[in-house]
N, C-alpha and C positions, 0 to 999 in steps of 0.2 A: 504493500500500500504506500509506503514512504521510501522506497528504494530510490536513491539519488537525491533525497531531500536532506537538508542540513538544519538541525534544530538546536537552538540554545535553550537550556532549561536551568532556571535559577532555583536555589534551594534544593538541589538535587540529592542531597544526602538525608533529607528529612523523610517522613513517612509518605506524604503525597508526592514529593519530588522523586524519591527513589522508585515508587510504583510507576510514575509517569515516564521516567527515564527508561526503566526496564521495558515498558510497553512500546515505546518508540523504537528501542533497539530490536525488539522482537519483530517489528514491522520493517526492519532493514534500514531505518534512518541512521544517519551519522549524527551523533549527539555531542555537543560541547556543553559540559555541565559546570556551572558555577557552584562551588562549595565553600563552606567556611571552616569546618573542622577537619583537619587532615586524617586523623585516626578514624573518624566516623566514615569518611568518604572511602578510605582504603578498605575498610571492612565491607562496605557495599560493593566495591569493585571486585573483591575476592569472591563474593557470593554470586556475582554475575557469571563467572566462568568465561566461556568463549564469547558470550555476548559483549564483553568489555572491549573486544577488538575494534569496535566502531565508536568507542567512547573516549573523549579527551576531556580531562578535568582541568579546571582553572580555579585556583584558590583565590578568594577575594571577598569583598564586602559589597553587596548590591546597593548599599547606601552611599557608596563612594563613587563620585563621578569618574575619577581616574581608573578605578577598578573596572567599572562598566566599559570604559573606552578600551581598556586592555583586553577585556573579555571578547569584545567584538573584533578587535584587531587580530587577536589570535585565531578567531574563527575564520576571518577573511584570509589571513595568511595561510591557514591550513587547508581550507576548503574552497575559497574563492567566492563564497556567497553565504547568505543567511536566508533560509526559506521560512523558518518557524521560530517564534519566540514564545515561551511559556513562562510567565512571571509568577513563580510559586513562592518566592521568598516572602515571609510574613510571620506574624505571631500575635499572641493575645496577652494582654495584661489588663486587669480590671479588679472587680471586687469592691470598688468604692463608688459612692455617689459623686456627682460632678463637683460639688463643693469641697470634697475631700481628695479630689484627683490632683496630683502634683503636675507642675509644668513639665517635669522630666518624663512622666508617663505619657502626657499628651504628645510631646515631641517625639518620643520613641515610637508610639503607635503610628503617627502620621508619616514619619520617616521610613519605618520598617515596612508598612503596608502600602503606602501610596507613593512616596518618593522613589522607591525602588522601581515601581512600574514606570514612572516618568523617566528616570535615568536610563534604564535598559532599553525602553522603547525609543527614546530619542536617539540612541546610538545605532540601533538597527535600521531605523526607518530610511535613512539616505540610501542604504544598500538595497533595501526592498523596493524603493521607488525606482532605482536604477534598473533593477531586474524586472520591474512591473509585476511583482509577485510577492505575496507575504501573508502569513497567518499569525496572528497574535492572540493569545488567550491569557486573560488576567483572572485573578482569584479574588472575588468579593466574598460576601458571607450573608447568611440569613440574618445575622445580627444587625445588618445595615438596613433592614426593612422594618416597617412598623409592627410586623408580626414576629420579629426576631427578639432576641434577648438583649434589648438595649439597656435594661436596668442594671446599674452598677458597671456598665461597660461603655460609657459615653465616648471615650477617646477611641476605643477599638471600633465602635459602630460608625463613628464619624470618618475614620480612616478607610474603612471598607466601603462606606458610601461614596467617598472620594474616588475609589477605584471604579465604581459603577459609572459615575459621572465622567470620569476620564475616558472610559470605554466608549460612551456615547459621543464625546467630543472628538476622539480620534476617528471614530466611524464617519462623522460628518466631514472631517478634513480629508479622509482617504477614500470616500465613497466612489470617486471617479477613477480610482486606481484599482488594480487587482490585489488589494490588500484588505483582508477581513480582520476585524477586531471584535472579539466577543469576550464574555466573562462567564464564569460559573459562580454560583452562590451555594456553597455547602452549608449544611447545619453542622452538628458535631460529627467529626470524622472518627471512625473506629480505629484508633491507634493505641498503642501501648501506653503512651504518655497520658492520653485522655482517660483511659481506664484507671490509671493510677490517681489522676486528679479527681475523678468522679466515680469512686469505686462502687457506689450503691445504685448507679444508673442502670437502666435496661439497655445493655449493649446491642441487643437485637434490633433496636430502633435506629441505630447509627449506620451510616454508609461506609463500607470499607474503602480505603484509598484506591484499590485496584479498580473498583467500579467507577470511581470519579475519573481515573486515568482514561478509561474507555470513552467517557464523554469528551474529554480533552482531545483524544485521538480523532473522534468524529468531527469536532469543530475545526480541526486542522486538515481534514481530508477533503478531497474533491466532492464528496457527497454533500458537504456543507458549503459549497462555493457561493450559494446565494443567501447565506445567513450572515448578516452583518449587524453589529450593535445589539446582539442578544445577550441577555443576562439570565442564564439557565439555573433554575432552582434545583438543587440536589439535596433534598431534605430527608429522604428515607421516610421513617415513621416518626421522626422527632419534630 
């Protein structure tokens, strides 16, 4: 499905990032993976076995403009193009009402969840425009909607809302080019960390990262060539 395609995936060593990276590799894509922690990434690469032959890792911080430039430069130097960008880097911090939320928490959520999308997208777009082809998938969240868990998560909800708005804005800017921008909105993802964080939850209601990765694959495929500016809810039963 993706033979000959080059995909950049950020946050590749995390639960959703590793599932998505593996899914693209299984479909014969060449993947350049941005990772933060070397030990975690190396463990993931070892688990991939032969699939890792088409994987190139770049250590860096998606909140850094210089690291994002280096990420894209290494991709172009290695493969000559960028067909796909999946902006997975992100995180949650909350548990407090807005009046008790620190400026540090606010800045971290905005930078980690929204600035990363801006920086990585800004770097790949000139190359996608030159090639007249591109697929970008961003990660928003159910928490950014009125039906989501906004309570005690205002900074996180705002940052993920910014991702949705940025997706819409990019779609408008790129609608006359062959570049599709969409996002997905997961609820709680069934990961080991989330199970530890909420041990009494009903895990059967959560969506596994592998299932979310399949939706990302679809949005990057030719089957979704006419889907632009979509924000796809992936809530499972939660």
